[in-house]
Backbone as a chain_set.jsonl record, in Angstrom:
{"seq": "MNEAQLQELVESISITHFNKKFLHKASFNNRLRTTGGRYLLRTSNIEINPKYLAEGLEEVVGIIKHELCHYHLHIEGRGYKHGDPEFKELLAKVKAPRFCKPLQTAARTKKTIEYQCSSCLLLYKRYKRMNINKYVCGKCGGKIKLIS", "coords": {"N": [[-62.975, 11.901, 68.703], [-66.342, 11.654, 69.527], [-69.755, 12.955, 69.611], [-71.066, 11.928, 71.883], [-68.948, 11.277, 73.575], [-67.933, 13.83, 73.928], [-70.063, 15.006, 75.323], [-69.952, 13.515, 77.717], [-67.422, 14.317, 78.613], [-67.811, 17.086, 79.053], [-69.757, 16.991, 81.068], [-68.297, 15.685, 83.108], [-66.201, 17.531, 83.57], [-67.704, 19.673, 84.465], [-68.692, 18.708, 86.905], [-66.306, 18.119, 88.342], [-64.821, 20.568, 88.392], [-66.645, 22.63, 88.919], [-68.476, 21.663, 90.712], [-71.125, 21.208, 90.087], [-73.92, 20.039, 88.183], [-74.084, 19.51, 84.652], [-76.746, 20.027, 82.711], [-77.633, 20.161, 80.129], [-77.18, 20.064, 76.519], [-74.152, 19.233, 74.888], [-72.303, 19.827, 71.979], [-70.615, 19.388, 68.791], [-69.775, 21.962, 66.469], [-69.278, 22.513, 63.247], [-69.323, 24.834, 61.802], [-68.266, 26.939, 63.23], [-65.805, 29.406, 63.199], [-64.146, 31.544, 64.085], [-63.978, 31.222, 66.779], [-63.509, 29.189, 69.712], [-65.579, 27.924, 70.973], [-69.068, 28.147, 71.958], [-71.628, 29.442, 74.09], [-75.02, 28.947, 74.154], [-77.57, 31.099, 74.763], [-80.391, 30.887, 74.623], [-81.031, 28.14, 74.521], [-79.345, 27.034, 76.358], [-77.342, 25.313, 75.641], [-74.092, 24.038, 74.741], [-71.673, 24.66, 72.281], [-68.908, 23.351, 70.552], [-65.926, 24.006, 68.771], [-64.796, 21.722, 66.475], [-62.313, 21.737, 65.271], [-60.41, 22.415, 67.091], [-59.667, 20.108, 68.343], [-57.483, 19.074, 67.072], [-55.497, 20.667, 68.064], [-55.08, 19.686, 70.535], [-56.175, 17.937, 73.508], [-56.032, 19.374, 75.834], [-56.415, 22.057, 75.159], [-59.079, 21.97, 74.299], [-60.337, 21.276, 76.69], [-59.887, 23.61, 78.141], [-61.459, 25.402, 76.657], [-63.989, 24.276, 77.105], [-64.218, 24.646, 79.891], [-64.324, 27.441, 79.942], [-66.741, 27.943, 78.564], [-68.482, 26.631, 80.272], [-68.332, 28.305, 82.469], [-69.778, 30.526, 81.526], [-72.231, 29.18, 81.284], [-72.958, 28.196, 83.938], [-73.04, 30.575, 85.446], [-75.016, 31.996, 84.073], [-77.261, 30.335, 84.413], [-77.569, 30.579, 87.149], [-78.327, 33.192, 87.313], [-76.486, 35.234, 87.518], [-73.752, 37.525, 86.693], [-72.768, 36.759, 83.538], [-71.385, 37.589, 81.326], [-68.438, 38.494, 79.372], [-67.235, 40.845, 80.391], [-68.12, 41.06, 82.992], [-67.502, 41.155, 86.523], [-67.981, 38.872, 88.111], [-67.836, 36.798, 86.29], [-65.143, 36.956, 85.501], [-63.902, 36.344, 87.928], [-64.757, 33.681, 88.348], [-63.578, 32.449, 86.142], [-60.864, 32.716, 86.825], [-60.838, 31.195, 89.142], [-61.387, 28.53, 88.311], [-59.331, 28.223, 86.584], [-59.615, 28.752, 83.799], [-59.163, 29.688, 80.383], [-59.371, 33.078, 79.204], [-59.578, 33.759, 76.541], [-59.447, 31.727, 73.598], [-56.66, 30.089, 72.031], [-55.39, 31.095, 68.827], [-56.083, 29.118, 65.936], [-53.61, 26.929, 64.685], [-53.67, 25.72, 62.226], [-55.316, 27.368, 60.818], [-53.948, 29.666, 60.524], [-53.128, 32.086, 58.382], [-50.89, 33.047, 55.875], [-50.229, 36.074, 54.377], [-50.148, 36.546, 50.924], [-47.671, 38.126, 49.159], [-47.18, 40.385, 46.493], [-44.687, 41.246, 44.286], [-43.331, 44.082, 42.745], [-41.198, 45.882, 40.473], [-39.322, 48.754, 39.629], [-38.219, 49.404, 36.374], [-36.187, 51.155, 35.704], [-34.965, 52.566, 38.006], [-34.866, 50.504, 39.806], [-36.4, 50.272, 42.137], [-38.174, 48.598, 44.658], [-41.452, 47.357, 45.02], [-43.809, 46.181, 47.27], [-46.83, 44.541, 47.425], [-50.18, 43.656, 48.511], [-52.35, 43.418, 46.981], [-53.07, 43.019, 43.502], [-51.816, 45.195, 40.931], [-52.396, 47.388, 38.167], [-49.988, 47.364, 35.847], [-49.734, 48.754, 33.529], [-51.025, 51.085, 33.929], [-49.868, 52.465, 36.061], [-46.869, 54.21, 37.122], [-43.445, 54.42, 38.27], [-43.088, 55.985, 41.398], [-40.889, 57.341, 42.186], [-39.006, 57.802, 40.056], [-40.5, 57.81, 37.743], [-40.366, 55.734, 35.97], [-41.023, 52.679, 34.099], [-43.019, 50.04, 35.488], [-42.481, 46.66, 36.424], [-43.652, 43.285, 36.82], [-42.491, 41.111, 39.326], [-42.925, 38.872, 41.093]], "CA": [[-63.973, 12.113, 69.745], [-67.682, 11.869, 68.984], [-70.601, 13.844, 70.423], [-71.345, 11.293, 73.173], [-67.744, 11.449, 74.387], [-67.884, 15.251, 74.28], [-71.068, 15.215, 76.367], [-69.401, 12.949, 78.954], [-66.308, 15.164, 79.032], [-68.368, 18.33, 79.59], [-70.402, 16.665, 82.343], [-67.279, 15.392, 84.122], [-65.519, 18.79, 83.89], [-68.644, 20.472, 85.243], [-68.761, 18.18, 88.278], [-65.017, 18.213, 89.032], [-64.331, 21.939, 88.561], [-67.7, 23.549, 89.359], [-69.318, 20.952, 91.678], [-72.512, 21.35, 89.629], [-74.209, 19.204, 87.025], [-74.404, 20.115, 83.358], [-78.002, 19.353, 82.393], [-78.038, 20.424, 78.753], [-76.494, 19.324, 75.467], [-72.886, 19.715, 74.335], [-72.147, 19.275, 70.638], [-69.636, 20.013, 67.903], [-70.331, 22.795, 65.412], [-68.25, 22.699, 62.227], [-69.421, 26.165, 61.197], [-67.537, 27.922, 64.015], [-64.526, 29.697, 62.56], [-63.29, 32.475, 64.819], [-64.088, 30.973, 68.206], [-63.334, 27.799, 70.107], [-66.862, 27.385, 71.394], [-70.035, 29.17, 72.344], [-72.736, 29.083, 74.961], [-76.256, 29.463, 73.565], [-78.423, 31.588, 75.846], [-81.795, 30.438, 74.513], [-81.189, 26.708, 74.792], [-78.349, 26.682, 77.378], [-76.449, 24.291, 75.109], [-72.727, 24.469, 74.453], [-71.133, 24.17, 71.019], [-67.446, 23.368, 70.536], [-65.318, 23.942, 67.443], [-64.05, 20.457, 66.426], [-60.959, 21.94, 64.753], [-59.497, 22.542, 68.22], [-59.21, 18.779, 68.761], [-56.146, 18.898, 66.507], [-54.574, 21.416, 68.914], [-54.855, 18.889, 71.736], [-57.297, 17.843, 74.439], [-55.859, 20.415, 76.842], [-57.044, 23.28, 74.63], [-60.528, 21.728, 74.303], [-60.776, 21.332, 78.093], [-59.915, 25.034, 78.476], [-62.644, 25.989, 76.005], [-65.166, 23.764, 77.814], [-64.285, 25.351, 81.171], [-64.764, 28.811, 79.663], [-68.172, 27.925, 78.232], [-69.208, 26.242, 81.489], [-68.428, 29.521, 83.299], [-70.959, 31.224, 81.006], [-73.405, 28.358, 81.556], [-73.349, 28.155, 85.35], [-73.401, 31.924, 85.891], [-76.302, 32.354, 83.459], [-78.297, 29.531, 85.072], [-77.75, 31.13, 88.496], [-78.804, 34.564, 87.229], [-75.399, 36.145, 87.843], [-73.105, 38.125, 85.52], [-72.16, 35.715, 82.724], [-70.71, 38.173, 80.167], [-66.984, 38.59, 79.498], [-66.82, 41.998, 81.171], [-68.643, 41.016, 84.364], [-66.503, 40.724, 87.519], [-68.259, 37.502, 88.565], [-67.327, 35.909, 85.248], [-63.681, 36.966, 85.587], [-63.527, 35.628, 89.146], [-64.961, 32.249, 88.142], [-62.53, 32.005, 85.207], [-59.62, 32.583, 87.582], [-60.999, 30.12, 90.128], [-61.285, 27.219, 87.657], [-58.176, 28.294, 85.683], [-60.069, 28.68, 82.416], [-58.632, 30.807, 79.607], [-60.353, 34.102, 78.821], [-59.69, 33.623, 75.086], [-58.757, 30.534, 73.108], [-55.527, 30.376, 71.161], [-55.734, 30.985, 67.4], [-55.769, 27.827, 65.332], [-52.373, 26.897, 63.906], [-53.998, 25.328, 60.853], [-56.021, 28.458, 60.149], [-53.076, 30.829, 60.405], [-52.888, 32.331, 56.969], [-49.855, 34.006, 55.538], [-50.672, 36.871, 53.247], [-49.301, 36.441, 49.763], [-47.253, 39.438, 48.679], [-46.839, 40.486, 45.077], [-43.586, 42.185, 44.174], [-43.137, 44.831, 41.511], [-39.935, 46.601, 40.494], [-39.148, 49.768, 38.597], [-37.206, 48.926, 35.436], [-35.058, 52.076, 35.573], [-34.25, 52.81, 39.27], [-34.886, 49.22, 40.523], [-37.124, 50.383, 43.402], [-39.025, 47.423, 44.87], [-42.779, 47.612, 45.57], [-44.479, 44.975, 47.765], [-48.27, 44.794, 47.517], [-51.05, 42.524, 48.791], [-53.301, 43.35, 45.862], [-52.477, 43.242, 42.197], [-52.026, 46.526, 40.362], [-52.28, 47.448, 36.718], [-48.666, 47.936, 35.57], [-49.844, 49.648, 32.371], [-51.659, 52.326, 34.38], [-49.044, 53.146, 37.06], [-45.434, 54.339, 36.903], [-42.676, 54.545, 39.501], [-43.288, 57.262, 42.067], [-39.587, 57.966, 42.432], [-38.363, 58.291, 38.835], [-41.438, 57.817, 36.618], [-40.058, 54.619, 35.088], [-42.023, 51.62, 33.92], [-43.033, 49.027, 36.545], [-42.644, 45.289, 35.933], [-44.03, 42.288, 37.82], [-41.427, 40.158, 39.641], [-43.56, 37.624, 41.551]], "C": [[-65.323, 12.361, 69.071], [-68.502, 12.702, 69.969], [-70.912, 13.246, 71.801], [-70.15, 11.437, 74.117], [-67.575, 12.903, 74.818], [-68.858, 15.554, 75.408], [-70.557, 14.695, 77.72], [-68.274, 13.822, 79.505], [-66.807, 16.457, 79.671], [-69.015, 18.072, 80.953], [-69.373, 16.399, 83.439], [-66.511, 16.647, 84.527], [-66.414, 19.657, 84.758], [-68.693, 20.004, 86.699], [-67.432, 18.38, 89.011], [-64.585, 19.643, 89.319], [-65.37, 22.899, 89.147], [-68.575, 22.969, 90.471], [-70.802, 21.124, 91.367], [-72.691, 20.483, 88.397], [-74.474, 20.061, 85.786], [-75.608, 19.359, 82.824], [-78.454, 19.526, 80.946], [-77.143, 19.677, 77.777], [-75.193, 20.018, 75.06], [-72.695, 19.044, 72.979], [-71.035, 19.99, 69.888], [-70.378, 20.838, 66.865], [-69.214, 23.111, 64.43], [-68.256, 24.098, 61.624], [-68.692, 27.245, 61.993], [-66.167, 28.142, 63.394], [-63.604, 30.519, 63.441], [-63.305, 32.229, 66.317], [-63.926, 29.487, 68.498], [-64.625, 27.134, 70.513], [-67.82, 28.506, 71.701], [-71.126, 28.565, 73.215], [-73.979, 29.737, 74.389], [-77.229, 29.834, 74.682], [-79.829, 30.998, 75.804], [-81.985, 28.985, 74.924], [-80.304, 26.222, 75.935], [-77.447, 25.532, 76.944], [-75.07, 24.9, 74.858], [-72.287, 23.837, 73.143], [-69.629, 24.355, 71.039], [-66.971, 23.251, 69.092], [-64.457, 22.676, 67.358], [-62.624, 20.615, 65.911], [-59.941, 22.058, 65.881], [-59.059, 21.196, 68.78], [-57.806, 18.509, 68.238], [-55.089, 19.628, 67.341], [-54.261, 20.658, 70.203], [-56.045, 18.96, 72.678], [-57.232, 18.933, 75.499], [-56.546, 21.724, 76.425], [-58.571, 23.14, 74.657], [-61.074, 21.802, 75.726], [-60.849, 22.782, 78.553], [-61.129, 25.736, 77.89], [-63.908, 25.554, 76.735], [-65.313, 24.461, 79.162], [-64.812, 26.772, 80.984], [-66.274, 28.855, 79.404], [-69.015, 27.505, 79.434], [-69.298, 27.412, 82.475], [-69.632, 30.346, 82.86], [-72.234, 30.499, 81.444], [-73.852, 28.47, 83.008], [-73.74, 29.538, 85.876], [-74.75, 32.349, 85.322], [-77.452, 31.61, 84.135], [-78.611, 30.095, 86.462], [-78.246, 32.573, 88.487], [-77.757, 35.595, 87.61], [-74.756, 36.665, 86.556], [-72.306, 37.115, 84.724], [-71.378, 36.257, 81.536], [-69.219, 38.344, 80.446], [-66.527, 39.736, 80.38], [-67.25, 41.971, 82.624], [-67.587, 40.518, 85.344], [-66.723, 39.293, 88.006], [-67.704, 36.483, 87.57], [-65.8, 35.811, 85.331], [-63.186, 36.205, 86.818], [-63.651, 34.12, 88.969], [-63.93, 31.677, 87.171], [-61.219, 31.769, 85.951], [-59.685, 31.404, 88.554], [-60.806, 28.745, 89.492], [-60.126, 27.139, 86.669], [-58.567, 28.061, 84.223], [-59.504, 29.869, 81.646], [-59.738, 31.806, 79.251], [-60.615, 34.034, 77.321], [-58.976, 32.342, 74.681], [-57.632, 30.957, 72.169], [-55.976, 30.282, 69.705], [-55.308, 29.631, 66.843], [-54.49, 27.914, 64.519], [-52.668, 26.564, 62.448], [-54.667, 26.456, 60.092], [-55.158, 29.703, 59.99], [-52.688, 31.008, 58.944], [-51.756, 33.336, 56.804], [-50.326, 34.758, 54.308], [-49.66, 36.771, 52.123], [-48.95, 37.845, 49.292], [-46.864, 39.337, 47.214], [-45.766, 41.562, 44.959], [-43.51, 42.78, 42.775], [-41.818, 45.577, 41.626], [-39.893, 47.597, 39.343], [-38.019, 49.3, 37.683], [-36.029, 49.885, 35.302], [-34.299, 52.287, 36.883], [-34.214, 51.585, 40.181], [-35.518, 49.292, 41.915], [-38.118, 49.227, 43.501], [-40.336, 47.831, 45.534], [-43.374, 46.283, 46.008], [-45.941, 45.32, 47.996], [-49.004, 43.509, 47.863], [-52.081, 42.342, 47.681], [-52.559, 43.616, 44.558], [-52.741, 44.674, 41.749], [-51.779, 46.464, 38.866], [-50.957, 48.126, 36.372], [-48.675, 48.844, 34.334], [-50.378, 51.018, 32.776], [-50.745, 53.148, 35.288], [-47.578, 53.174, 36.655], [-44.752, 54.487, 38.259], [-42.861, 55.939, 40.101], [-41.998, 58.018, 42.295], [-39.009, 58.594, 41.155], [-39.288, 58.365, 37.623], [-41.204, 56.707, 35.624], [-41.163, 53.579, 35.041], [-41.879, 50.556, 35.005], [-43.249, 47.654, 35.925], [-42.947, 44.354, 37.11], [-42.868, 41.327, 38.036], [-42.027, 38.831, 40.072], [-44.962, 37.904, 42.017]], "O": [[-65.429, 13.179, 68.157], [-68.008, 13.103, 71.023], [-71.011, 13.983, 72.782], [-70.32, 11.688, 75.31], [-67.131, 13.18, 75.933], [-68.52, 16.277, 76.345], [-70.713, 15.362, 78.743], [-68.182, 14.04, 80.713], [-66.293, 16.879, 80.706], [-68.835, 18.855, 81.884], [-69.553, 16.837, 84.575], [-66.196, 16.818, 85.704], [-65.935, 20.306, 85.688], [-68.733, 20.824, 87.616], [-67.428, 18.769, 90.179], [-64.033, 19.911, 90.386], [-65.007, 23.877, 89.8], [-69.334, 23.703, 91.104], [-71.632, 21.179, 92.274], [-71.739, 20.224, 87.66], [-75.006, 21.168, 85.867], [-75.505, 18.172, 82.515], [-79.542, 19.082, 80.581], [-76.427, 18.756, 78.169], [-75.149, 21.239, 74.91], [-72.9, 17.838, 72.843], [-70.575, 21.057, 70.296], [-71.47, 20.471, 66.431], [-68.308, 23.884, 64.74], [-67.277, 24.5, 60.995], [-68.513, 28.356, 61.494], [-65.451, 27.186, 63.097], [-62.412, 30.227, 63.537], [-62.68, 32.987, 67.06], [-64.173, 28.64, 67.64], [-64.76, 25.914, 70.41], [-67.44, 29.678, 71.707], [-71.489, 27.394, 73.106], [-73.998, 30.946, 74.161], [-77.658, 28.975, 75.452], [-80.389, 30.65, 76.844], [-82.962, 28.636, 75.585], [-80.494, 25.112, 76.431], [-76.854, 24.854, 77.783], [-74.916, 26.119, 74.775], [-72.492, 22.646, 72.912], [-69.128, 25.387, 71.485], [-67.534, 22.499, 68.296], [-63.479, 22.56, 68.097], [-61.804, 19.715, 66.095], [-58.749, 21.833, 65.67], [-58.159, 21.15, 69.618], [-57.026, 17.803, 68.876], [-53.918, 19.25, 67.326], [-53.28, 20.962, 70.881], [-56.821, 19.915, 72.652], [-58.265, 19.369, 76.007], [-57.172, 22.399, 77.242], [-59.275, 24.09, 75.002], [-62.161, 22.337, 75.943], [-61.772, 23.152, 79.278], [-61.753, 26.566, 78.55], [-64.803, 26.368, 76.963], [-66.424, 24.832, 79.541], [-65.639, 27.247, 81.763], [-66.986, 29.694, 79.955], [-70.142, 27.974, 79.595], [-70.258, 27.492, 83.242], [-70.413, 30.812, 83.69], [-73.188, 31.12, 81.913], [-75.006, 28.804, 83.277], [-74.674, 29.654, 86.669], [-75.54, 32.991, 86.014], [-78.502, 32.197, 84.398], [-79.762, 30.091, 86.898], [-78.555, 33.123, 89.544], [-78.101, 36.716, 87.986], [-75.168, 36.29, 85.458], [-71.264, 36.654, 85.189], [-70.767, 35.481, 80.801], [-68.787, 38.341, 81.599], [-65.51, 39.607, 81.062], [-66.783, 42.791, 83.416], [-66.856, 39.574, 85.044], [-65.76, 38.579, 88.284], [-67.173, 35.442, 87.958], [-65.235, 34.721, 85.242], [-62.174, 35.507, 86.757], [-62.771, 33.365, 89.382], [-63.461, 30.553, 87.35], [-60.546, 30.759, 85.742], [-58.693, 30.704, 88.757], [-60.135, 27.887, 90.067], [-59.948, 26.125, 85.995], [-57.936, 27.279, 83.511], [-59.38, 30.957, 82.209], [-60.887, 31.426, 79.028], [-61.747, 34.231, 76.878], [-58.022, 31.919, 75.333], [-57.659, 32.045, 71.592], [-56.848, 29.477, 69.38], [-54.285, 29.077, 67.246], [-54.299, 28.858, 63.753], [-52.0, 27.064, 61.543], [-54.6, 26.505, 58.863], [-55.59, 30.686, 59.388], [-52.002, 30.169, 58.359], [-51.686, 34.342, 57.511], [-50.764, 34.161, 53.325], [-48.456, 36.898, 52.346], [-49.84, 38.661, 49.054], [-46.298, 38.34, 46.764], [-45.928, 42.665, 45.48], [-43.609, 42.077, 41.769], [-41.362, 45.875, 42.73], [-40.363, 47.322, 38.239], [-36.978, 48.851, 38.162], [-34.966, 49.478, 34.832], [-33.071, 52.194, 36.876], [-33.583, 51.633, 41.237], [-35.211, 48.47, 42.779], [-38.817, 48.918, 42.536], [-40.324, 48.577, 46.514], [-43.442, 45.348, 45.21], [-46.251, 46.289, 48.688], [-48.534, 42.412, 47.561], [-52.609, 41.249, 47.477], [-51.562, 44.337, 44.52], [-53.74, 45.287, 42.125], [-51.051, 45.604, 38.37], [-50.81, 49.331, 36.578], [-47.737, 49.611, 34.118], [-50.202, 51.997, 32.05], [-50.823, 54.376, 35.297], [-47.099, 52.292, 35.943], [-45.421, 54.66, 39.278], [-42.798, 56.944, 39.392], [-42.021, 59.217, 42.57], [-38.581, 59.748, 41.156], [-38.911, 58.918, 36.59], [-41.782, 56.723, 34.537], [-42.104, 53.602, 35.835], [-40.766, 50.208, 35.398], [-44.076, 47.485, 35.028], [-42.544, 44.612, 38.244], [-42.316, 40.787, 37.078], [-41.7, 37.785, 39.512], [-45.666, 36.988, 42.441]]}, "num_chains": 1, "name": "protein.A"}
């Protein structure tokens, strides 16, 4: 999907679900990391995270509906923020998600490092490396060795 197709999609969703025209620009923003999209107050433009295209068009449509709720309420001078009752009502009316789902591709598993006491065999799991020459086992005082 390119930017022209995104613009057409946003305009069609705006007319079908809100019965109002979208008169500004919709674009992709590769720098978005923690959000599916955003509505820019100063320019009234909408930016969409292109990584959500891999999750499916259904997820992107949900993000567009959410951002259009911000857009139309802000243009009308009504409560457009997440906590405003008008915003929550409009989200429910158009069946837009309040939050987007986390990206499956961005789901990171934390790497654990395992250490073991050489005398009592107590296992230590850590997320950060530790200096095995500086620390000893808290249970028996034995020497700690790196397993993985």
